[in-house]
C-alpha positions as CSV (number, residue, x, y, z in Angstrom):
1,X,-19.5,43.1,9.4
2,X,-19.9,39.8,11.2
3,X,-18.4,38.9,14.5
4,X,-18.6,35.3,15.6
5,X,-18.8,34.4,19.3
6,X,-19.6,31.3,21.1
7,X,-22.8,31.3,23.2
8,X,-20.7,31.5,26.4
9,X,-18.6,34.4,25.0
10,X,-21.7,36.3,24.0
11,X,-23.4,35.8,27.4
12,X,-20.3,36.7,29.4
13,X,-19.7,39.8,27.3
14,X,-23.3,40.9,27.5
15,X,-23.2,40.6,31.3
16,X,-20.0,42.6,31.5
17,X,-21.4,45.4,29.4
18,X,-24.8,45.4,31.2
19,X,-23.1,45.4,34.6
20,X,-20.9,48.4,33.7
21,X,-23.9,50.3,32.4
22,X,-26.0,49.6,35.6
23,X,-23.6,49.9,38.5
24,X,-21.8,53.0,39.7
25,X,-19.4,51.5,42.2
26,X,-16.2,53.3,41.2
27,X,-15.0,50.8,38.6
28,X,-13.4,52.4,35.6
29,X,-13.6,51.4,32.0
30,X,-11.2,53.7,30.2
31,X,-13.5,55.3,27.7
32,X,-12.0,58.4,26.2
33,X,-14.7,59.5,23.8
34,X,-18.5,59.4,23.5
35,X,-18.0,57.4,20.3
36,X,-16.4,54.5,22.3
37,X,-19.3,54.5,24.8
38,X,-21.8,54.5,21.9
39,X,-20.0,51.6,20.3
40,X,-20.2,49.6,23.5
41,X,-23.9,50.4,23.9
42,X,-24.5,49.3,20.3
43,X,-22.6,46.0,21.0
44,X,-24.7,45.5,24.2
45,X,-27.9,46.1,22.3
46,X,-26.9,43.7,19.5
47,X,-26.1,41.0,22.0
48,X,-29.4,41.6,23.9
49,X,-31.3,41.2,20.6
50,X,-29.7,37.7,20.1
51,X,-29.6,36.3,23.6
52,X,-32.6,34.7,25.3
53,X,-30.8,33.9,28.6
54,X,-31.2,37.4,30.1
55,X,-34.9,36.9,30.1
56,X,-34.9,33.5,31.8
57,X,-35.3,32.8,35.6
58,X,-31.9,31.1,35.9
59,X,-30.0,33.8,34.1
60,X,-27.4,34.2,36.9
61,X,-26.7,30.5,36.9
62,X,-26.3,30.5,33.2
63,X,-23.8,33.3,33.4
64,X,-21.8,31.5,36.1
65,X,-21.7,28.3,34.1
66,X,-20.6,30.2,31.0
67,X,-17.8,32.0,32.9
68,X,-16.6,28.7,34.3
69,X,-16.6,27.0,30.9
70,X,-14.7,29.9,29.3
71,X,-12.1,29.9,32.1
72,X,-11.7,26.1,31.8
73,X,-11.2,26.4,28.0
74,X,-9.0,29.5,27.8
75,X,-7.5,29.8,31.3
76,X,-8.3,32.0,34.3
77,X,-6.4,33.9,36.9
78,X,-6.3,34.2,40.7
79,X,-7.6,37.4,42.2
């Protein structure tokens, strides 16, 4: 199987998955079975193998810019 993502999509998705894995602040991701968790871990690992940005000093800036570009391209919402 091949899944195609833009660089911005891959970076934002990786950050989302990594953030949920690291932070225990009460946020819920409705995972019903271990298989779903395992699939998300596999996706995070696959993205990590492909991305170089997480290992660069300006990673947070890159993520912020990627989020902005995605919102500009596909729309955002007000929180």
